[in-house]
C-alpha positions as CSV (number, residue, x, y, z in Angstrom):
1,M,11.0,-12.4,13.3
2,K,13.2,-9.6,14.5
3,I,16.9,-9.4,13.5
4,D,19.6,-6.9,14.3
5,Y,22.0,-5.8,11.5
6,E,25.0,-3.5,11.3
7,L,25.7,-1.5,8.1
8,I,28.9,0.3,7.5
9,T,28.4,3.3,5.3
10,T,30.8,4.5,2.5
11,A,32.0,7.1,5.0
12,G,32.9,4.4,7.4
13,N,30.1,5.1,9.9
14,L,28.0,2.4,11.7
15,L,24.3,2.2,11.3
16,R,22.7,0.0,14.0
17,I,19.5,-1.6,12.5
18,T,16.6,-3.6,13.8
19,A,14.4,-5.3,11.2
20,Y,11.0,-6.6,12.0
21,G,9.1,-9.2,9.9
22,T,12.2,-10.5,8.1
23,E,10.0,-13.4,7.0
24,N,8.1,-10.9,4.9
25,L,11.0,-10.4,2.5
26,P,9.3,-12.3,-0.3
27,N,6.5,-9.7,-0.2
28,Q,9.0,-7.1,-1.5
29,K,7.4,-4.3,0.6
30,F,9.6,-2.4,2.9
31,I,9.0,0.4,5.4
32,I,11.9,2.4,7.0
33,A,11.0,4.3,10.2
34,V,13.2,7.3,10.7
35,H,13.8,8.9,14.1
36,G,14.3,12.6,14.7
37,F,16.5,14.9,16.9
38,K,17.4,13.2,20.2
39,G,15.4,10.2,18.9
40,F,16.6,6.6,18.4
41,K,15.2,3.3,17.0
42,D,14.2,1.9,20.4
43,W,12.4,5.0,21.6
44,G,8.7,5.0,22.4
45,F,6.6,4.1,19.4
46,F,9.3,2.8,17.1
47,P,9.3,-0.9,18.3
48,Y,5.5,-0.8,18.2
49,V,5.7,0.5,14.6
50,G,8.0,-2.3,13.7
51,N,5.7,-5.0,15.1
52,Y,2.5,-3.4,13.8
53,F,3.6,-3.2,10.2
54,S,5.5,-6.4,10.2
55,D,2.2,-8.1,11.4
56,S,0.6,-6.5,8.3
57,G,3.2,-8.2,5.9
58,Y,5.9,-5.5,5.6
59,F,9.6,-5.8,6.2
60,V,10.1,-3.0,8.6
61,I,13.5,-1.3,9.3
62,T,14.3,0.8,12.3
63,F,17.8,2.2,12.7
64,N,20.0,4.7,14.5
65,F,21.8,7.4,12.5
66,S,25.5,7.0,13.1
67,H,25.8,10.3,15.0
68,N,22.5,10.3,16.9
69,G,24.4,9.8,20.2
70,I,23.3,6.2,20.8
71,G,26.1,3.6,20.9
72,E,26.1,0.0,22.2
73,N,23.5,0.8,24.9
74,P,20.3,1.0,22.8
75,T,18.5,3.5,25.1
76,E,21.2,5.8,26.5
77,F,23.1,8.7,24.9
78,T,26.7,7.6,25.4
79,E,28.3,9.0,22.2
80,L,28.0,12.7,22.8
81,E,31.0,13.6,20.8
82,K,29.4,12.0,17.7
83,F,26.1,13.7,18.5
84,A,27.9,17.0,18.5
85,E,29.4,16.4,15.1
86,N,26.1,15.3,13.4
87,T,24.7,17.2,10.4
88,F,21.5,17.1,8.4
89,T,23.5,16.3,5.2
90,L,25.1,13.3,6.9
91,E,21.6,12.0,7.9
92,V,20.2,12.4,4.4
93,N,23.2,10.6,2.9
94,E,22.9,7.8,5.5
95,L,19.2,7.3,4.8
96,I,19.9,7.2,1.0
97,E,22.5,4.5,1.6
98,L,20.1,2.5,3.7
99,I,17.5,2.7,0.9
100,S,20.2,1.6,-1.6
101,A,21.1,-1.3,0.7
102,I,17.6,-2.7,0.3
103,K,17.8,-2.4,-3.5
104,N,21.2,-4.0,-3.5
105,G,20.2,-7.1,-1.5
106,F,21.7,-6.2,1.9
107,F,18.7,-7.8,3.7
108,G,18.2,-10.5,1.1
109,D,17.5,-11.0,-2.5
110,V,15.0,-8.6,-4.0
111,E,13.8,-8.0,-7.5
112,N,11.5,-5.0,-7.4
113,P,11.1,-3.8,-3.8
114,K,8.5,-1.2,-2.9
115,I,9.9,1.2,-0.3
116,G,8.0,3.4,2.1
117,L,9.4,5.9,4.6
118,I,7.9,7.1,7.9
119,G,9.8,10.0,9.3
120,H,9.1,11.6,12.7
121,S,9.9,15.3,13.5
122,R,13.4,16.1,12.0
123,G,13.3,12.6,10.6
124,G,10.3,13.7,8.5
125,A,12.4,16.4,6.8
126,I,15.3,13.9,6.3
127,S,12.9,11.4,4.8
128,L,11.5,14.0,2.4
129,L,14.9,15.0,1.2
130,S,16.0,11.4,0.9
131,A,12.9,10.5,-1.2
132,F,13.7,13.5,-3.4
133,H,17.4,12.8,-3.9
134,S,17.3,9.0,-4.1
135,N,14.3,8.4,-6.5
136,N,14.0,5.0,-5.0
137,V,11.1,5.7,-2.6
138,D,7.5,4.7,-3.5
139,A,5.5,6.3,-0.7
140,L,6.3,8.9,2.0
141,V,4.7,9.5,5.4
142,T,5.8,12.3,7.7
143,W,4.7,12.6,11.3
144,S,5.1,16.0,13.1
145,S,7.7,17.0,10.5
146,I,9.7,20.2,10.6
147,S,9.5,22.4,7.5
148,K,12.8,24.3,8.2
149,F,16.2,23.4,9.5
150,D,17.1,26.9,10.7
151,R,15.3,26.9,14.0
152,Y,17.8,29.1,15.9
153,T,17.7,32.7,17.1
154,E,20.3,35.3,16.1
155,R,21.4,35.3,19.7
156,Q,21.9,31.5,19.7
157,K,23.9,31.7,16.4
158,K,26.1,34.4,17.8
159,E,26.9,32.4,20.8
160,W,27.3,29.3,18.7
161,N,29.9,31.0,16.5
162,E,31.8,32.5,19.4
163,K,32.0,29.3,21.5
164,G,32.1,26.8,18.6
165,F,29.2,24.9,20.0
166,L,25.6,25.3,21.2
167,E,24.3,23.5,24.3
168,V,20.9,21.8,24.3
169,I,19.3,20.0,27.2
170,N,17.7,16.6,26.9
171,S,14.5,17.0,28.9
172,R,14.2,13.3,29.4
173,T,17.7,12.4,30.5
174,K,18.7,15.9,31.8
175,Q,21.9,15.6,29.8
176,I,23.6,18.7,28.4
177,M,24.3,17.9,24.7
178,K,26.5,20.0,22.4
179,L,26.0,20.8,18.8
180,N,29.2,21.8,17.0
181,K,29.5,24.6,14.4
182,S,29.4,21.9,11.7
183,L,25.6,21.8,12.0
184,L,25.3,25.6,11.7
185,E,27.7,25.6,8.7
186,D,25.7,22.8,7.1
187,I,22.5,24.9,7.3
188,S,24.3,27.9,5.8
189,R,26.0,26.0,3.1
190,N,23.3,23.6,1.9
191,S,19.8,25.1,2.7
192,G,19.5,26.6,-0.7
193,D,20.3,23.4,-2.5
194,Y,20.8,19.9,-1.0
195,L,18.7,20.7,2.1
196,N,16.0,22.7,0.3
197,L,12.8,21.4,1.8
198,K,10.5,23.6,-0.2
199,N,12.1,22.4,-3.5
200,A,11.9,18.8,-2.4
201,A,8.3,19.1,-1.2
202,G,7.2,20.7,-4.5
203,S,9.2,18.3,-6.7
204,I,8.5,14.8,-5.4
205,S,5.8,13.0,-7.4
206,I,5.2,10.0,-5.0
207,P,2.2,9.7,-2.7
208,W,2.8,11.6,0.5
209,L,0.9,11.6,3.8
210,I,1.5,14.5,6.2
211,V,0.3,13.9,9.8
212,H,0.5,16.4,12.5
213,G,-0.8,16.9,16.1
214,E,-3.1,19.8,16.6
215,N,-1.5,20.9,19.8
216,D,2.1,20.2,18.9
217,L,4.3,22.6,20.9
218,A,7.7,21.3,19.7
219,V,6.9,21.6,15.9
220,K,3.7,23.7,15.4
221,A,1.0,22.3,13.1
222,E,1.7,25.3,10.8
223,E,4.9,23.6,9.7
224,G,2.9,20.5,8.5
225,R,0.5,22.9,6.7
226,K,3.5,24.6,5.1
227,L,4.8,21.3,3.7
228,F,1.3,20.6,2.4
229,E,1.2,24.1,0.8
230,W,4.4,23.4,-1.1
231,S,3.4,19.9,-2.2
232,D,1.6,18.4,-5.2
233,K,-2.0,18.3,-3.9
234,N,-2.9,15.5,-6.3
235,K,-0.4,13.3,-4.5
236,T,-0.5,14.6,-1.0
237,E,-2.8,14.3,2.0
238,F,-2.7,16.4,5.2
239,V,-4.2,14.9,8.4
240,L,-4.5,16.9,11.6
241,I,-4.9,14.7,14.7
242,P,-7.0,16.7,17.3
243,K,-6.0,17.4,20.9
244,T,-2.5,15.8,20.8
245,G,1.1,16.9,20.6
246,H,4.4,16.1,19.1
247,T,4.6,12.4,19.9
248,F,0.8,11.8,19.7
249,D,0.7,11.2,23.5
250,V,3.3,8.4,23.3
251,V,6.0,8.5,26.1
252,H,9.2,6.5,26.5
253,P,9.1,3.8,27.4
254,M,5.7,3.2,25.7
255,Q,3.3,1.8,28.2
256,N,0.1,1.7,26.1
257,V,-1.2,2.9,22.8
258,P,-2.9,6.3,23.2
259,K,-6.0,7.0,21.2
260,A,-4.3,9.7,19.2
261,F,-1.5,7.4,18.2
262,E,-4.1,4.7,17.2
263,Q,-5.4,7.3,14.8
264,V,-2.0,8.0,13.4
265,I,-1.1,4.3,12.9
266,S,-4.5,3.6,11.4
267,V,-4.4,6.3,8.8
268,T,-0.7,5.5,8.0
269,G,-1.6,1.8,7.5
270,K,-4.4,2.6,5.1
271,F,-2.1,4.9,3.2
272,F,0.5,2.2,2.7
273,E,-2.2,-0.4,1.8
274,Q,-3.2,1.9,-1.1
275,N,0.2,3.2,-2.2
276,L,2.9,0.5,-1.4
């Protein structure tokens, strides 16, 4: 069964949530799927992920970060002002609140829930940090994850500071989307501490599966290897999927299940069977 929820965070922001397999609540096994930059819970493979893992007995949560740009229309970017104000710290805080909501019975009475995260792209880094800061995550999977938040040239930063915003183009919708200085300031202020991915990767002691596409042009496979390099090798596995890119050949809307993504979902499923 699929049910939509709305969660108001302590900061007063709205998280739109779709939960799959709500009948699996007694199993006490939860998976949260975390979208990345310009992503959303109804993009491409996320509904498939919800159905796939709920069919395997998990309570699966997909959601939109409050400032990802998606509003009441589930597939269109209509909240561009919020998108512009988004920060990495805000996303980490919101994911931690969602994890706590499970523990606190927001979705139903639980005693000792096991919680796994699947984070794609930027969502992988947000998931890693949330697992590190919350201490309530039992297993972590990152797909095509970034290993650094500062992905901007000095020229871009100069323009960003002068204008007060940076413009990015959504290649799918052709929209010009702004990022305000708050994001750049978040990187500068928190990369050494709260947003320190190297520290988080080296400190978490839970099982971690890192999956990356060999031909990823958006986030090079070297970033996945870097995360693995920082990690506890006794707890972490790195899987390179050959001849595929950032979304493992999945497009939006998802028309079929590409072979590359079949590999990703299979290795992820086996990981959760063993660790959740």
